[in-house]
The first five atom37 places (N, CA, C, CB, O) and aatype in JSON, in Angstrom:
{
  "aatype": [20, 20, 20, 20, 20, 20, 20, 20, 20, 20, 20, 20, 20, 20, 20, 20, 20, 20, 20, 20, 20, 20, 20, 20, 20, 20, 20, 20, 20, 20, 20, 20, 20, 20, 20, 20, 20, 20, 20, 20, 20, 20, 20, 20, 20, 20, 20, 20, 20, 20, 20, 20, 20, 20, 20, 20, 20, 20, 20, 20, 20, 20, 20, 20, 20, 20, 20, 20, 20, 20, 20, 20, 20, 20, 20, 20, 20, 20, 20, 20, 20, 20],
  "atom_mask": [
    [1, 1, 1, 1, 1],
    [1, 1, 1, 1, 1],
    [1, 1, 1, 1, 1],
    [1, 1, 1, 1, 1],
    [1, 1, 1, 1, 1],
    [1, 1, 1, 1, 1],
    [1, 1, 1, 1, 1],
    [1, 1, 1, 1, 1],
    [1, 1, 1, 1, 1],
    [1, 1, 1, 1, 1],
    [1, 1, 1, 1, 1],
    [1, 1, 1, 1, 1],
    [1, 1, 1, 1, 1],
    [1, 1, 1, 1, 1],
    [1, 1, 1, 1, 1],
    [1, 1, 1, 1, 1],
    [1, 1, 1, 1, 1],
    [1, 1, 1, 1, 1],
    [1, 1, 1, 1, 1],
    [1, 1, 1, 1, 1],
    [1, 1, 1, 1, 1],
    [1, 1, 1, 1, 1],
    [1, 1, 1, 1, 1],
    [1, 1, 1, 1, 1],
    [1, 1, 1, 1, 1],
    [1, 1, 1, 1, 1],
    [1, 1, 1, 1, 1],
    [1, 1, 1, 1, 1],
    [1, 1, 1, 1, 1],
    [1, 1, 1, 1, 1],
    [1, 1, 1, 1, 1],
    [1, 1, 1, 1, 1],
    [1, 1, 1, 1, 1],
    [1, 1, 1, 1, 1],
    [1, 1, 1, 1, 1],
    [1, 1, 1, 1, 1],
    [1, 1, 1, 1, 1],
    [1, 1, 1, 1, 1],
    [1, 1, 1, 1, 1],
    [1, 1, 1, 1, 1],
    [1, 1, 1, 1, 1],
    [1, 1, 1, 1, 1],
    [1, 1, 1, 1, 1],
    [1, 1, 1, 1, 1],
    [1, 1, 1, 1, 1],
    [1, 1, 1, 1, 1],
    [1, 1, 1, 1, 1],
    [1, 1, 1, 1, 1],
    [1, 1, 1, 1, 1],
    [1, 1, 1, 1, 1],
    [1, 1, 1, 1, 1],
    [1, 1, 1, 1, 1],
    [1, 1, 1, 1, 1],
    [1, 1, 1, 1, 1],
    [1, 1, 1, 1, 1],
    [1, 1, 1, 1, 1],
    [1, 1, 1, 1, 1],
    [1, 1, 1, 1, 1],
    [1, 1, 1, 1, 1],
    [1, 1, 1, 1, 1],
    [1, 1, 1, 1, 1],
    [1, 1, 1, 1, 1],
    [1, 1, 1, 1, 1],
    [1, 1, 1, 1, 1],
    [1, 1, 1, 1, 1],
    [1, 1, 1, 1, 1],
    [1, 1, 1, 1, 1],
    [1, 1, 1, 1, 1],
    [1, 1, 1, 1, 1],
    [1, 1, 1, 1, 1],
    [1, 1, 1, 1, 1],
    [1, 1, 1, 1, 1],
    [1, 1, 1, 1, 1],
    [1, 1, 1, 1, 1],
    [1, 1, 1, 1, 1],
    [1, 1, 1, 1, 1],
    [1, 1, 1, 1, 1],
    [1, 1, 1, 1, 1],
    [1, 1, 1, 1, 1],
    [1, 1, 1, 1, 1],
    [1, 1, 1, 1, 1],
    [1, 1, 1, 1, 1]
  ],
  "atom_positions": [
    [[82.31, 93.06, 108.23], [83.41, 93.94, 108.57], [82.93, 94.89, 109.66], [83.94, 94.72, 107.32], [81.95, 95.61, 109.48]],
    [[83.62, 94.89, 110.77], [83.14, 95.65, 111.91], [84.0, 96.83, 112.3], [83.02, 94.77, 113.05], [83.65, 97.55, 113.24]],
    [[85.1, 97.07, 111.62], [85.96, 98.2, 111.99], [86.77, 98.64, 110.77], [86.91, 97.81, 113.16], [86.86, 97.94, 109.77]],
    [[87.35, 99.82, 110.89], [88.2, 100.33, 109.82], [89.4, 99.42, 109.63], [88.66, 101.78, 110.13], [89.79, 99.14, 108.5]],
    [[89.98, 98.96, 110.72], [91.13, 98.07, 110.63], [90.81, 96.78, 109.89], [91.64, 97.74, 112.02], [91.59, 96.3, 109.07]],
    [[89.64, 96.22, 110.2], [89.21, 95.0, 109.53], [88.96, 95.26, 108.04], [87.95, 94.43, 110.19], [89.29, 94.43, 107.2]],
    [[88.37, 96.43, 107.72], [88.15, 96.79, 106.33], [89.48, 96.88, 105.58], [87.39, 98.13, 106.24], [89.6, 96.36, 104.47]],
    [[90.45, 97.53, 106.18], [91.76, 97.67, 105.52], [92.42, 96.32, 105.33], [92.67, 98.6, 106.34], [93.09, 96.1, 104.32]],
    [[92.25, 95.42, 106.28], [92.8, 94.07, 106.14], [92.17, 93.34, 104.97], [92.6, 93.28, 107.44], [92.87, 92.74, 104.15]],
    [[90.84, 93.39, 104.88], [90.14, 92.74, 103.76], [90.51, 93.39, 102.42], [88.62, 92.8, 103.97], [90.67, 92.7, 101.42]],
    [[90.63, 94.7, 102.42], [91.0, 95.4, 101.19], [92.4, 94.98, 100.72], [90.95, 96.93, 101.4], [92.63, 94.79, 99.53]],
    [[93.31, 94.83, 101.66], [94.65, 94.38, 101.32], [94.66, 92.97, 100.76], [95.55, 94.45, 102.53], [95.38, 92.66, 99.81]],
    [[93.84, 92.1, 101.36], [93.74, 90.73, 100.85], [93.17, 90.72, 99.44], [92.86, 89.87, 101.77], [93.66, 89.98, 98.58]],
    [[92.14, 91.53, 99.19], [91.54, 91.58, 97.85], [92.55, 92.11, 96.84], [90.28, 92.48, 97.84], [92.68, 91.57, 95.74]],
    [[93.26, 93.13, 97.2], [94.23, 93.71, 96.29], [95.31, 92.69, 95.93], [94.86, 94.97, 96.91], [95.7, 92.59, 94.77]],
    [[95.79, 91.95, 96.91], [96.79, 90.92, 96.64], [96.21, 89.87, 95.7], [97.28, 90.26, 97.96], [96.85, 89.49, 94.71]],
    [[95.01, 89.39, 95.99], [94.37, 88.39, 95.15], [94.2, 88.91, 93.72], [93.0, 88.0, 95.73], [94.51, 88.21, 92.77]],
    [[93.72, 90.14, 93.58], [93.44, 90.72, 92.28], [94.7, 90.9, 91.44], [92.74, 92.04, 92.44], [94.69, 90.63, 90.24]],
    [[95.78, 91.35, 92.05], [97.0, 91.67, 91.3], [98.0, 90.53, 91.21], [97.66, 92.83, 91.92], [98.84, 90.52, 90.31]],
    [[97.94, 89.56, 92.15], [98.96, 88.52, 92.2], [98.41, 87.13, 91.9], [99.63, 88.51, 93.55], [99.13, 86.29, 91.37]],
    [[97.15, 86.87, 92.22], [96.61, 85.52, 92.1], [95.54, 85.34, 91.02], [96.04, 85.12, 93.41], [95.49, 84.28, 90.4]],
    [[94.7, 86.33, 90.78], [93.54, 86.2, 89.9], [93.94, 86.35, 88.43], [92.49, 87.25, 90.26], [94.59, 87.32, 88.07]],
    [[93.55, 85.39, 87.58], [93.84, 85.53, 86.15], [93.04, 86.68, 85.53], [93.52, 84.22, 85.42], [91.89, 86.93, 85.91]],
    [[93.64, 87.36, 84.59], [92.99, 88.47, 83.88], [92.92, 88.11, 82.4], [93.76, 89.83, 84.1], [93.81, 87.45, 81.86]],
    [[91.85, 88.54, 81.76], [91.65, 88.18, 80.36], [91.43, 89.41, 79.47], [90.47, 87.25, 80.24], [90.82, 89.3, 78.41]],
    [[91.93, 90.56, 79.9], [91.86, 91.75, 79.08], [92.82, 91.65, 77.9], [92.16, 92.99, 79.92], [93.47, 90.63, 77.69]],
    [[92.91, 92.71, 77.15], [93.75, 92.77, 75.95], [95.18, 92.34, 76.26], [93.73, 94.19, 75.37], [95.86, 92.96, 77.09]],
    [[95.64, 91.3, 75.62], [97.01, 90.77, 75.72], [97.39, 90.25, 77.11], [97.97, 91.84, 75.34], [98.58, 90.05, 77.38]],
    [[96.43, 90.01, 77.99], [96.77, 89.48, 79.32], [96.97, 87.97, 79.29], [95.67, 89.84, 80.33], [97.72, 87.44, 80.11]],
    [[96.34, 87.27, 78.38], [96.5, 85.82, 78.21], [96.24, 85.02, 79.48], [97.9, 85.52, 77.72], [96.84, 83.96, 79.69]],
    [[95.36, 85.52, 80.31], [95.05, 84.82, 81.55], [96.05, 85.05, 82.67], [94.95, 83.37, 81.29], [95.92, 84.47, 83.75]],
    [[97.04, 85.88, 82.42], [98.04, 86.19, 83.44], [97.48, 87.16, 84.48], [99.3, 86.77, 82.81], [96.54, 87.91, 84.21]],
    [[98.08, 87.13, 85.65], [97.8, 88.18, 86.63], [98.58, 89.41, 86.2], [98.18, 87.72, 88.1], [99.52, 89.3, 85.4]],
    [[98.23, 90.59, 86.71], [99.02, 91.78, 86.36], [100.51, 91.61, 86.69], [98.47, 93.0, 87.09], [101.38, 92.0, 85.9]],
    [[100.8, 91.03, 87.85], [102.21, 90.84, 88.21], [102.9, 89.84, 87.28], [102.32, 90.36, 89.66], [104.03, 90.07, 86.87]],
    [[102.22, 88.75, 86.95], [102.8, 87.77, 86.02], [103.03, 88.38, 84.65], [101.89, 86.54, 85.9], [104.02, 88.07, 83.98]],
    [[102.13, 89.26, 84.22], [102.3, 89.91, 82.92], [103.51, 90.84, 82.93], [101.04, 90.69, 82.54], [104.25, 90.91, 81.95]],
    [[103.7, 91.55, 84.03], [104.9, 92.38, 84.14], [106.16, 91.52, 84.03], [104.9, 93.17, 85.47], [107.1, 91.87, 83.33]],
    [[106.15, 90.4, 84.74], [107.31, 89.51, 84.71], [107.52, 88.94, 83.32], [107.14, 88.38, 85.71], [108.66, 88.8, 82.87]],
    [[106.44, 88.61, 82.63], [106.57, 88.1, 81.26], [107.17, 89.16, 80.34], [105.2, 87.65, 80.73], [107.85, 88.82, 79.38]],
    [[106.92, 90.41, 80.64], [107.47, 91.52, 79.85], [108.88, 91.91, 80.29], [106.55, 92.72, 79.95], [109.43, 92.9, 79.81]],
    [[109.46, 91.12, 81.22], [110.84, 91.36, 81.61], [111.04, 92.2, 82.85], [111.54, 92.0, 80.52], [112.17, 92.5, 83.22]],
    [[109.97, 92.58, 83.51], [110.07, 93.38, 84.74], [110.08, 92.42, 85.92], [108.9, 94.42, 84.85], [109.08, 91.74, 86.17]],
    [[111.17, 92.36, 86.64], [111.29, 91.43, 87.77], [111.08, 92.22, 89.07], [112.69, 90.72, 87.77], [111.88, 93.07, 89.45]],
    [[109.98, 91.9, 89.73], [109.61, 92.58, 90.97], [109.07, 91.58, 91.98], [108.56, 93.68, 90.69], [108.55, 90.53, 91.59]],
    [[109.19, 91.87, 93.26], [108.61, 90.98, 94.26], [107.08, 91.1, 94.27], [109.18, 91.3, 95.66], [106.53, 92.08, 93.79]],
    [[106.4, 90.08, 94.82], [104.94, 90.1, 94.89], [104.41, 91.36, 95.58], [104.44, 88.86, 95.63], [103.35, 91.86, 95.23]],
    [[105.14, 91.86, 96.55], [104.66, 92.99, 97.34], [104.49, 94.27, 96.53], [105.62, 93.26, 98.48], [103.78, 95.18, 96.95]],
    [[105.13, 94.36, 95.37], [104.99, 95.57, 94.55], [103.55, 95.72, 94.04], [105.96, 95.53, 93.35], [103.11, 96.82, 93.73]],
    [[102.82, 94.62, 93.97], [101.44, 94.65, 93.48], [100.45, 95.07, 94.57], [101.05, 93.3, 92.93], [99.25, 95.14, 94.31]],
    [[100.94, 95.33, 95.76], [100.06, 95.72, 96.87], [100.36, 97.15, 97.27], [100.24, 94.76, 98.08], [101.24, 97.42, 98.1]],
    [[99.62, 98.06, 96.69], [99.79, 99.47, 96.97], [99.26, 99.8, 98.36], [99.09, 100.33, 95.91], [98.39, 99.08, 98.86]],
    [[99.74, 100.85, 98.99], [99.17, 101.25, 100.29], [97.69, 101.56, 100.14], [99.93, 102.48, 100.86], [97.26, 102.18, 99.17]],
    [[96.92, 101.13, 101.1], [95.48, 101.36, 101.09], [95.16, 102.4, 102.15], [94.68, 100.04, 101.34], [95.61, 102.29, 103.29]],
    [[94.37, 103.4, 101.76], [93.92, 104.38, 102.74], [92.51, 104.8, 102.38], [94.86, 105.6, 102.81], [92.09, 104.7, 101.23]],
    [[91.8, 105.26, 103.38], [90.41, 105.67, 103.19], [90.36, 107.12, 102.73], [89.6, 105.48, 104.48], [91.09, 107.97, 103.24]],
    [[89.5, 107.4, 101.78], [89.36, 108.76, 101.27], [88.32, 109.56, 102.04], [88.98, 108.72, 99.8], [88.12, 110.74, 101.76]],
    [[87.66, 108.94, 103.0], [86.57, 109.59, 103.72], [86.97, 110.94, 104.31], [86.07, 108.68, 104.81], [86.16, 111.87, 104.32]],
    [[88.18, 111.04, 104.81], [88.62, 112.3, 105.42], [89.04, 113.33, 104.38], [89.77, 112.04, 106.38], [89.09, 114.53, 104.68]],
    [[89.35, 112.89, 103.17], [89.86, 113.79, 102.15], [88.81, 114.18, 101.12], [91.02, 113.16, 101.45], [88.83, 115.31, 100.63]],
    [[87.91, 113.29, 100.78], [86.94, 113.52, 99.71], [86.07, 114.75, 99.92], [86.07, 112.33, 99.55], [85.88, 115.51, 98.98]],
    [[85.52, 114.99, 101.12], [84.61, 116.15, 101.26], [85.24, 117.47, 100.86], [84.14, 116.24, 102.69], [84.55, 118.33, 100.31]],
    [[86.51, 117.67, 101.13], [87.13, 118.96, 100.79], [87.3, 119.14, 99.3], [88.47, 119.08, 101.48], [87.45, 120.27, 98.83]],
    [[87.29, 118.05, 98.53], [87.45, 118.14, 97.09], [86.14, 118.02, 96.33], [88.4, 117.08, 96.62], [86.04, 118.5, 95.19]],
    [[85.15, 117.41, 96.92], [83.9, 117.14, 96.23], [82.88, 118.25, 96.41], [83.32, 115.83, 96.7], [82.04, 118.45, 95.54]],
    [[82.92, 118.98, 97.5], [81.88, 119.95, 97.82], [81.76, 121.08, 96.8], [82.13, 120.54, 99.17], [80.68, 121.65, 96.66]],
    [[82.82, 121.41, 96.1], [82.76, 122.51, 95.14], [82.32, 122.07, 93.74], [84.12, 123.16, 95.05], [82.16, 122.92, 92.85]],
    [[82.12, 120.78, 93.53], [81.74, 120.29, 92.21], [80.23, 120.39, 92.01], [82.21, 118.85, 92.03], [79.46, 120.18, 92.95]],
    [[79.79, 120.7, 90.79], [78.35, 120.75, 90.52], [77.77, 119.34, 90.47], [78.06, 121.49, 89.21], [78.51, 118.37, 90.31]],
    [[76.46, 119.22, 90.59], [75.81, 117.91, 90.48], [75.39, 117.37, 91.82], [76.73, 116.93, 89.8], [75.35, 118.1, 92.81]],
    [[75.09, 116.1, 91.84], [74.64, 115.46, 93.06], [75.79, 115.3, 94.06], [74.02, 114.11, 92.75], [76.94, 115.08, 93.68]],
    [[75.44, 115.41, 95.32], [76.41, 115.2, 96.37], [76.47, 113.7, 96.66], [76.05, 116.01, 97.65], [75.58, 113.17, 97.32]],
    [[77.49, 113.03, 96.17], [77.58, 111.59, 96.34], [77.83, 111.2, 97.79], [78.67, 111.03, 95.46], [77.66, 110.04, 98.15]],
    [[78.24, 112.15, 98.61], [78.53, 111.85, 100.01], [77.35, 112.1, 100.93], [79.71, 112.67, 100.47], [77.44, 111.85, 102.13]],
    [[76.22, 112.58, 100.4], [75.11, 112.93, 101.27], [74.62, 111.73, 102.07], [73.96, 113.5, 100.45], [74.2, 111.89, 103.21]],
    [[74.68, 110.55, 101.49], [74.27, 109.34, 102.19], [75.11, 109.11, 103.45], [74.38, 108.14, 101.27], [74.62, 108.54, 104.43]],
    [[76.36, 109.55, 103.42], [77.27, 109.32, 104.54], [77.44, 110.55, 105.43], [78.61, 108.89, 104.02], [78.23, 110.52, 106.37]],
    [[76.72, 111.61, 105.15], [76.95, 112.87, 105.88], [76.72, 112.73, 107.37], [76.05, 113.97, 105.34], [77.35, 113.43, 108.16]],
    [[75.83, 111.84, 107.79], [75.6, 111.68, 109.21], [76.84, 111.11, 109.92], [74.4, 110.77, 109.43], [76.98, 111.28, 111.13]],
    [[77.72, 110.46, 109.19], [78.94, 109.92, 109.79], [80.01, 110.97, 109.94], [79.46, 108.78, 108.95], [80.94, 110.8, 110.74]],
    [[79.91, 112.06, 109.19], [80.96, 113.08, 109.2], [80.72, 114.15, 110.24], [81.06, 113.72, 107.84], [81.55, 115.04, 110.4]],
    [[79.63, 114.1, 110.95], [79.34, 115.15, 111.93], [79.85, 114.8, 113.29], [77.87, 115.42, 111.99], [79.69, 115.58, 114.23]]
  ]
}
């Protein structure tokens, strides 16, 4: 992945696969995808409902994380924020 745009494209593809195509085996999923399970429960929605908007938290996280105690999880990326 060489750019933010490419990352967002791959993230969107993964999200679609995870919510619409990939079988799940958690409690009462019976191998259904999340979207198929909703439909089995009577909720009729288009495939696109399983694809939430994707955005990067990089611009938002520092303003919320800096006041928390503990390790700075963003220190590894701090050189990118300057």
